C-alpha positions as CSV (number, residue, x, y, z in Angstrom):
1,M,-1.8,-18.4,-16.0
2,K,-4.4,-18.8,-13.2
3,S,-6.7,-15.9,-12.3
4,A,-7.6,-15.0,-8.8
5,S,-10.7,-16.9,-7.8
6,K,-13.7,-15.4,-6.1
7,F,-12.6,-17.1,-2.9
8,E,-9.1,-15.5,-3.2
9,K,-10.7,-12.0,-3.7
10,V,-12.8,-12.4,-0.6
11,A,-9.9,-13.9,1.4
12,A,-7.6,-11.0,0.4
13,R,-10.1,-8.6,1.8
14,G,-10.5,-10.7,5.0
15,W,-6.7,-10.9,5.4
16,N,-6.5,-7.2,5.4
17,L,-8.5,-7.0,8.6
18,L,-5.5,-8.6,10.2
19,N,-2.8,-7.1,7.9
20,E,-3.8,-3.4,8.2
21,G,-2.9,-1.9,11.5
22,K,-6.1,0.0,12.2
23,P,-8.6,-2.9,12.1
24,F,-6.0,-5.3,13.6
25,T,-5.7,-3.5,16.9
26,P,-9.3,-3.9,18.0
27,I,-9.6,-7.4,16.6
28,F,-6.4,-8.5,18.4
29,V,-7.3,-6.8,21.7
30,I,-10.8,-8.3,21.8
31,G,-9.5,-11.7,20.8
32,T,-6.8,-11.6,23.5
33,M,-9.3,-10.6,26.2
34,M,-11.7,-13.4,25.2
35,I,-8.9,-15.9,25.5
36,F,-7.7,-14.6,28.8
37,H,-11.2,-14.4,30.4
38,F,-12.5,-17.5,28.7
39,Q,-13.3,-19.4,31.9
40,G,-15.0,-16.4,33.4
41,L,-17.1,-15.8,30.3
42,L,-18.2,-19.5,30.5
43,H,-19.3,-18.9,34.2
44,G,-21.4,-15.9,33.5
45,E,-19.1,-12.9,33.6
46,V,-20.4,-11.6,30.2
47,F,-22.0,-8.5,31.5
48,P,-18.9,-6.9,33.1
49,F,-16.9,-8.0,30.1
50,L,-19.2,-6.2,27.7
51,I,-19.8,-3.1,29.8
52,S,-16.1,-2.6,30.3
53,L,-15.6,-3.0,26.6
54,L,-18.1,-0.3,26.0
55,L,-16.3,2.0,28.5
56,T,-13.0,1.3,26.7
57,I,-14.4,2.2,23.2
58,P,-13.3,5.9,23.4
59,L,-9.7,4.7,23.5
60,F,-10.3,2.3,20.6
61,I,-11.7,5.2,18.6
62,I,-8.8,7.5,19.3
63,Y,-6.3,4.8,18.1
64,F,-8.4,4.0,15.1
65,F,-8.8,7.7,14.0
66,Y,-5.2,8.8,14.5
67,D,-2.1,7.5,12.7
68,F,1.1,7.4,14.6
69,P,3.6,7.2,11.8
70,L,7.4,6.8,12.1
71,F,8.8,8.6,15.1
72,L,5.4,9.6,16.4
73,R,4.9,6.0,17.5
74,N,7.5,6.5,20.2
75,Y,5.1,8.9,21.9
76,L,2.6,6.0,22.3
77,W,4.5,4.9,25.3
78,V,3.6,8.1,27.2
79,P,0.0,7.0,27.9
80,V,1.3,3.5,28.9
81,I,3.7,5.2,31.4
82,G,0.8,7.4,32.6
83,F,-1.4,4.4,33.2
84,L,1.4,2.8,35.3
85,L,1.7,5.9,37.4
86,L,-2.1,6.5,37.9
87,F,-3.4,3.0,38.4
88,E,-2.6,-0.2,40.0
89,S,-0.2,-2.5,38.1
90,P,-1.8,-4.2,35.1
91,D,-2.2,-8.0,35.1
92,L,1.2,-9.0,33.8
93,A,-0.1,-12.4,32.8
94,L,-2.5,-10.7,30.4
95,W,0.3,-8.6,29.0
96,G,2.5,-11.6,28.7
97,L,-0.2,-13.5,26.8
98,A,-0.8,-10.6,24.5
99,I,2.9,-10.2,23.7
100,G,3.2,-13.9,23.1
101,L,0.2,-14.0,20.8
102,Y,1.4,-11.0,18.9
103,F,4.8,-12.4,18.0
104,F,3.3,-15.8,17.3
105,F,0.9,-14.2,14.8
106,T,3.4,-11.9,13.1
107,V,6.6,-14.0,13.2
108,F,5.3,-17.6,12.9
109,F,1.7,-17.5,11.4
110,W,2.3,-14.5,9.1
111,G,6.0,-14.5,8.5
112,T,6.5,-18.3,8.2
113,F,3.3,-20.3,7.7
114,Y,1.4,-17.8,5.6
115,Y,4.3,-16.9,3.4
116,H,5.3,-20.6,2.9
117,L,1.8,-21.4,1.7
118,R,1.3,-18.3,-0.4
119,I,4.7,-17.8,-2.1
120,G,6.9,-20.8,-1.0
121,T,9.3,-19.2,1.5
122,D,11.3,-21.5,3.6
123,W,9.9,-22.9,6.9
124,L,12.8,-21.2,8.7
125,N,11.7,-17.7,7.5
126,F,10.9,-16.8,11.1
127,T,14.7,-16.7,11.8
128,R,14.8,-13.4,9.9
129,F,11.2,-12.3,10.1
130,W,11.3,-11.5,13.8
131,K,14.0,-8.8,13.2
132,L,12.0,-7.4,10.3
133,V,8.9,-7.0,12.5
134,L,10.9,-5.1,15.2
135,K,12.2,-2.7,12.5
136,N,9.1,-2.3,10.5
137,S,7.6,1.2,10.4
138,D,4.6,0.8,8.0
139,S,0.9,1.0,8.7
140,T,0.4,-2.8,9.1
141,S,-0.1,-5.1,12.1
142,G,3.6,-6.0,11.6
143,N,4.7,-2.7,13.0
144,A,5.7,-3.9,16.5
145,Q,6.8,-0.5,17.8
146,E,3.3,0.9,17.1
147,Q,1.2,-2.1,18.0
148,L,2.8,-3.0,21.3
149,P,2.0,0.2,23.2
150,K,-1.4,0.4,21.7
151,F,-2.6,-3.0,22.7
152,L,-0.9,-3.0,26.0
153,L,-2.7,0.2,27.1
154,L,-6.1,-1.0,25.7
155,L,-5.8,-4.3,27.5
156,A,-4.7,-2.7,30.8
157,V,-7.6,-0.2,30.7
158,W,-10.2,-2.7,29.6
159,D,-9.1,-5.3,32.2
160,G,-8.9,-2.6,34.9
161,I,-12.4,-1.4,34.3
162,M,-13.7,-5.0,34.2
163,T,-12.0,-5.6,37.6
164,N,-13.7,-2.5,39.1
165,L,-17.1,-3.6,37.8
166,S,-16.7,-7.2,38.9
167,N,-15.8,-6.1,42.5
168,G,-18.7,-3.7,42.6
169,E,-16.4,-0.7,42.9
170,V,-17.2,2.8,41.5
171,L,-15.3,3.5,38.3
172,P,-12.6,6.1,38.9
173,M,-12.9,9.2,36.8
174,T,-9.1,8.8,36.3
175,Y,-9.9,6.6,33.3
176,F,-11.6,9.4,31.5
177,Y,-8.8,11.8,32.4
178,L,-6.5,9.3,30.7
179,Y,-8.7,9.3,27.6
180,G,-8.6,13.1,27.5
181,G,-4.8,13.0,27.9
182,V,-4.4,10.5,25.0
183,V,-6.6,12.4,22.6
184,T,-4.9,15.7,23.5
185,L,-1.5,14.1,22.9
186,A,-2.6,12.7,19.6
187,F,-4.0,16.0,18.5
188,I,-0.8,17.9,19.4
189,L,1.4,15.4,17.7
190,H,-0.5,15.5,14.5
191,Y,-1.0,19.3,14.5
192,F,2.6,20.2,15.2
193,L,4.7,17.2,14.1
194,F,2.9,15.3,11.4
195,D,4.1,17.5,8.5
196,W,5.7,15.2,5.9
197,K,2.8,14.3,3.7
198,P,3.4,15.2,0.1
199,K,1.9,18.5,-1.0
200,Q,-1.2,18.1,-3.0
201,Y,-2.3,19.8,-6.2
202,D,-5.2,22.2,-5.5
203,S,-6.4,22.7,-9.1
204,F,-7.9,20.2,-11.5
205,T,-6.1,19.0,-14.6
206,N,-9.1,20.3,-16.6
207,D,-7.8,23.8,-16.0
208,E,-5.4,23.0,-18.9
209,P,-6.7,21.9,-22.3
210,A,-7.0,18.2,-23.1
211,Q,-5.4,16.8,-26.3
212,E,-8.2,16.3,-28.9
213,E,-6.3,13.9,-31.1
214,S,-4.5,10.7,-30.1
215,L,-0.7,11.1,-30.1
216,N,-0.1,7.4,-29.4
217,D,-1.8,4.2,-30.7
218,K,-1.0,2.6,-27.4
219,V,0.4,3.3,-23.9
220,V,1.9,0.4,-21.9
221,V,2.5,0.9,-18.2
222,I,4.6,-1.6,-16.2
223,V,4.5,-1.1,-12.5
224,I,7.2,-3.0,-10.5
225,D,5.3,-3.1,-7.3
226,G,7.4,-2.0,-4.2
227,M,10.6,-1.3,-6.0
228,R,12.8,0.9,-3.8
229,K,14.6,3.5,-5.8
230,E,18.2,3.2,-4.6
231,R,18.0,-0.5,-4.7
232,F,16.9,-0.3,-8.3
233,Y,20.0,1.8,-9.0
234,E,22.2,-0.7,-7.3
235,A,20.8,-3.7,-9.3
236,N,22.2,-4.8,-12.6
237,T,19.3,-3.8,-15.0
238,P,20.9,-3.3,-18.4
239,Y,17.6,-3.2,-20.3
240,L,15.8,-0.8,-18.0
241,D,18.9,1.4,-18.0
242,E,18.8,1.4,-21.9
243,L,15.1,2.4,-21.9
244,M,15.9,5.2,-19.5
245,D,18.6,6.5,-21.7
246,K,16.2,6.5,-24.7
247,G,13.5,8.3,-22.8
248,T,12.9,10.8,-19.9
249,E,13.5,9.9,-16.3
250,Y,11.9,11.7,-13.4
251,L,14.4,11.9,-10.5
252,N,11.9,13.2,-7.9
253,M,8.7,11.4,-8.5
254,E,6.6,11.2,-5.3
255,T,4.0,8.6,-4.4
256,V,0.9,9.4,-2.3
257,Y,0.1,9.0,1.4
258,P,-0.6,6.5,2.7
259,A,1.8,4.5,0.4
260,R,-0.3,1.3,0.2
261,T,-0.7,-0.6,-3.1
262,V,-4.5,-0.1,-3.5
263,V,-4.2,3.6,-2.5
264,C,-1.3,4.2,-4.9
265,F,-2.9,2.5,-7.9
266,S,-6.1,4.3,-7.3
267,S,-4.3,7.7,-7.3
268,M,-2.1,6.8,-10.3
269,F,-5.1,5.9,-12.5
270,T,-7.6,8.5,-11.4
271,G,-5.2,11.4,-11.1
272,T,-6.4,12.3,-7.6
273,Y,-6.0,11.6,-3.9
274,P,-7.5,9.2,-1.3
275,R,-9.8,11.9,0.1
276,E,-11.5,12.0,-3.3
277,H,-11.2,8.5,-4.8
278,G,-12.0,6.9,-1.4
279,M,-9.3,4.2,-1.2
280,K,-7.5,5.1,2.0
281,S,-5.7,1.8,2.7
282,N,-5.5,-1.8,1.4
283,M,-8.5,-2.4,3.7
284,V,-11.4,-1.5,1.5
285,W,-14.7,-0.9,3.3
286,R,-16.6,0.1,0.1
287,L,-15.8,-1.4,-3.3
288,G,-15.1,0.8,-6.2
289,I,-13.5,4.2,-6.5
290,K,-15.8,7.3,-6.1
291,V,-14.5,9.1,-9.1
292,E,-13.7,8.5,-12.8
293,S,-10.7,6.4,-13.7
294,I,-8.6,6.5,-16.8
295,F,-10.6,3.5,-18.1
296,D,-13.8,5.6,-17.9
297,S,-12.1,8.4,-19.8
298,L,-11.0,6.0,-22.6
299,R,-14.5,4.6,-22.9
300,K,-15.8,8.1,-23.8
301,V,-13.7,8.1,-27.0
302,G,-14.3,4.5,-27.8
303,K,-11.0,3.1,-26.5
304,K,-10.2,0.3,-24.2
305,G,-7.9,0.0,-21.2
306,K,-7.0,-3.0,-19.2
307,M,-5.1,-3.7,-16.0
308,L,-3.4,-6.9,-15.1
309,G,-2.8,-7.3,-11.4
310,I,-3.5,-9.1,-8.2
311,A,-7.0,-9.4,-6.6
312,H,-6.6,-6.2,-4.4
313,L,-6.9,-4.0,-7.5
314,V,-10.4,-5.3,-8.3
315,D,-11.5,-3.5,-5.1
316,S,-10.8,-0.2,-6.9
317,F,-11.3,-0.8,-10.6
318,G,-13.7,-3.8,-10.8
319,K,-14.0,-5.3,-14.3
320,D,-11.3,-3.2,-15.8
321,V,-8.8,-5.6,-14.0
322,E,-7.7,-9.0,-15.3
323,T,-6.5,-10.8,-12.1
324,V,-3.6,-13.1,-11.5
325,T,-3.5,-15.2,-8.4
326,A,-1.1,-14.1,-5.7
327,V,-0.9,-17.6,-4.4
328,M,2.1,-18.9,-6.3
329,H,5.8,-19.5,-5.8
330,K,7.8,-16.3,-5.6
331,D,10.0,-17.4,-8.4
332,K,7.1,-18.0,-10.8
333,A,4.9,-15.0,-10.1
334,D,6.3,-12.4,-12.5
335,R,7.0,-15.1,-15.2
336,N,3.4,-16.1,-15.1
337,I,2.2,-12.4,-15.2
338,I,4.3,-11.7,-18.3
339,N,2.9,-14.8,-20.0
340,K,-0.6,-13.6,-19.3
341,A,0.3,-10.1,-20.4
342,K,1.2,-11.5,-23.8
343,K,-2.1,-13.4,-24.0
344,I,-4.2,-10.3,-23.1
345,M,-2.4,-8.2,-25.7
346,Q,-3.0,-10.8,-28.3
347,E,-6.6,-11.5,-27.6
348,Q,-7.9,-8.1,-26.4
349,D,-5.4,-5.6,-27.9
350,P,-6.1,-2.8,-25.4
351,D,-5.2,0.8,-26.2
352,L,-3.9,1.2,-22.6
353,F,-2.4,-1.8,-20.9
354,I,-1.2,-1.7,-17.3
355,V,0.8,-4.6,-15.9
356,Q,1.7,-5.1,-12.2
357,L,4.8,-7.2,-11.5
358,I,4.6,-8.4,-7.9
359,G,7.8,-10.4,-7.3
360,T,9.8,-7.5,-5.9
361,D,7.1,-6.4,-3.5
362,Q,6.6,-10.0,-2.3
363,I,10.2,-10.7,-1.5
364,G,10.5,-7.3,0.2
365,H,7.6,-8.2,2.6
366,S,8.7,-11.7,3.2
367,R,12.5,-11.4,3.3
368,G,13.3,-7.7,3.6
369,V,14.6,-5.1,1.1
370,L,18.2,-4.8,2.3
371,Y,19.1,-8.4,1.3
372,D,20.4,-9.9,-2.0
373,E,17.1,-11.6,-2.7
374,Y,15.4,-8.3,-3.2
375,I,18.0,-7.1,-5.8
376,E,17.6,-10.5,-7.6
377,K,13.9,-9.8,-8.0
378,I,14.6,-6.4,-9.5
379,E,17.0,-8.0,-12.0
380,E,14.5,-10.7,-12.8
381,A,11.9,-7.9,-13.6
382,D,14.5,-6.3,-15.9
383,A,14.9,-9.5,-17.9
384,L,11.1,-10.1,-18.1
385,I,10.4,-6.6,-19.2
386,Q,13.0,-6.9,-22.0
387,E,11.3,-10.1,-23.1
388,Y,7.9,-8.5,-23.1
389,V,8.8,-5.3,-24.9
390,E,10.8,-7.2,-27.5
391,W,7.7,-9.5,-28.0
392,L,5.5,-6.4,-28.4
393,E,7.9,-5.2,-31.1
394,S,7.8,-8.6,-32.9
395,E,4.0,-8.4,-32.8
396,G,3.9,-4.9,-34.3
397,K,2.6,-3.3,-31.1
398,M,5.4,-0.8,-30.6
399,K,5.2,1.4,-33.8
400,N,3.5,4.3,-32.0
401,T,3.6,3.3,-28.3
402,T,4.7,5.0,-25.2
403,I,6.0,2.9,-22.3
404,M,5.9,4.1,-18.7
405,I,8.0,2.1,-16.1
406,C,7.5,2.9,-12.4
407,A,7.0,1.7,-8.9
408,D,3.8,2.4,-7.1
409,H,5.7,3.0,-3.8
410,G,9.1,2.2,-2.4
411,Q,9.8,0.0,0.6
412,A,11.4,0.7,3.9
413,D,13.5,-1.5,6.1
414,G,11.8,-4.2,8.2
415,I,9.2,-6.4,6.4
416,G,9.4,-4.3,3.2
417,G,7.2,-1.8,5.0
418,H,5.3,0.9,3.1
419,G,2.6,3.2,4.1
420,H,3.9,6.0,6.3
421,L,6.6,7.3,3.9
422,D,9.6,6.1,5.8
423,E,13.0,6.3,4.1
424,G,12.9,4.4,0.8
425,E,9.2,4.7,0.3
426,R,8.5,8.2,-0.8
427,Y,10.3,8.7,-4.1
428,V,9.9,6.0,-6.8
429,P,11.6,5.2,-10.1
430,F,9.7,6.6,-13.0
431,F,10.6,7.0,-16.7
432,M,8.8,7.2,-20.1
433,V,10.1,6.2,-23.5
434,G,8.3,6.5,-26.9
435,P,8.3,8.2,-30.2
436,G,7.2,11.5,-28.8
437,V,9.3,11.4,-25.6
438,K,12.6,13.3,-25.2
439,Q,15.7,11.2,-25.2
440,G,18.2,11.3,-22.3
441,E,16.1,13.9,-20.4
442,K,16.4,14.0,-16.6
443,V,13.6,16.0,-14.9
444,Q,14.8,17.3,-11.5
445,E,11.5,19.0,-10.4
446,K,9.3,17.2,-7.9
447,R,6.4,15.5,-9.6
448,S,3.6,13.1,-8.3
449,L,2.3,9.8,-9.5
450,V,-1.2,11.5,-9.8
451,S,0.1,12.9,-13.1
452,M,0.0,9.4,-14.7
453,A,-3.7,9.3,-15.5
454,P,-3.9,12.8,-17.1
455,T,-0.7,12.1,-19.1
456,I,-2.1,8.8,-20.4
457,A,-5.3,10.6,-21.3
458,Y,-3.3,13.3,-23.1
459,L,-1.3,10.7,-25.1
460,L,-4.4,8.7,-26.1
461,G,-6.7,11.7,-27.0
462,A,-9.1,11.1,-24.2
463,P,-10.7,13.6,-21.7
464,Y,-9.0,13.8,-18.3
465,P,-10.7,11.8,-15.5
466,S,-13.3,13.9,-13.7
467,H,-11.3,14.6,-10.5
468,S,-7.8,14.5,-12.0
469,R,-5.5,17.0,-10.3
470,G,-2.1,16.0,-11.6
471,P,-0.6,18.1,-14.4
472,V,0.3,16.4,-17.6
473,L,4.0,15.5,-17.8
474,K,4.6,17.7,-20.8
475,E,8.2,18.4,-20.0
476,A,9.0,14.8,-21.1
477,L,7.4,15.4,-24.5
478,K,9.1,16.7,-27.7
479,E,8.0,20.1,-28.8
480,S,6.1,18.8,-31.8
481,W,3.9,16.7,-29.4
482,K,3.0,19.5,-27.0
483,Q,0.0,20.8,-28.8
484,H,-1.2,23.0,-26.0
485,E,0.8,25.1,-23.6
């Protein structure tokens, strides 16, 4: 099983400059303006180009600072309409070029060429992908309903200012009134309407006693990346259903905001939120989390944890991650991961082992979550998990082991979108099974994935990570295992 190369790790970070919506917007706008004004720049119009860019920066900053998730993105058309009412008509050729470039990038380069090279999707993937881009509600560049009004306004303002400067005209103050209107609109929307983020725990887990003795020899966590909960229930997953019946299922387990893979994994295995661990999107500006992880906690008691996942997770957890390449055919990805998971358990025998299955997430992003291919990947994960757990049993690794099965986030319609907690993203499958876990229990109370790290620490007799806020999931444990109440 091939690991992610150094080049792939760097390339993954570079791709997120175009994949994540916030950095994509300025990169796309600047690139489009350079193409549109290419001849003028060659003939010495660099000064008005750069000065007008500087005068447009306040609008870039507003759109970088504020999210416009879900229905809030509809309000982005208000400033566009305002521009059309206050100023001369924008250059329609510029807008036409931008719209053409955008759909070429998302539908053909990303949705067809990129996915064909990376995971082997068909060369005709664009025939479905264009519909997914129009529906997509997540925080990536593929969110057409958010990106279109953003870059159309930025281009119109920048080009309008450049025209004024090139003609030697005084810059109208109306531009700055527009900026004021946009920032006021953004503030009002976020203050009064952006109210669906999950409630965060205020206190630290350290407020409750840690378990001094190890209850488990091992904890194995299998994360089926991007598995939407209701689609999981619809799939034919006999083995996972059997494990749920033998253990405790959490019916209202919440992910964190924004629901992006690096963010979710960082919260799951530190026990805290992006504001503290520092991972606020898949686009990582500073490598390494700012707080202790569960791996750090285990080291304090002489135990070892290991995570097997794609290159993105190295950005958070560094050398605690064994990587797998994400450049492989979609039908081979999870099979190869399970093969490597066996090898790591044989050779390293970690006390905590976290395995990320990526096939479901990949097919959701490339083909959509409401199609049969997505269900098939969930069913494939079921068979592979059965193979792996039965292999662990044959190797004597399951005598005193708790298994956690979960998703890091769900996926919405469109290109398997996740980030803004649209329908299908927020609540994830989560269940535990093991010798100390109650059988057939269904927990209705709302819980959060930030409880994973402290619960693992509790089971393995390690201190809680330094900034862990999630409570231990003691309601899943048998009374004899709940040493501290």
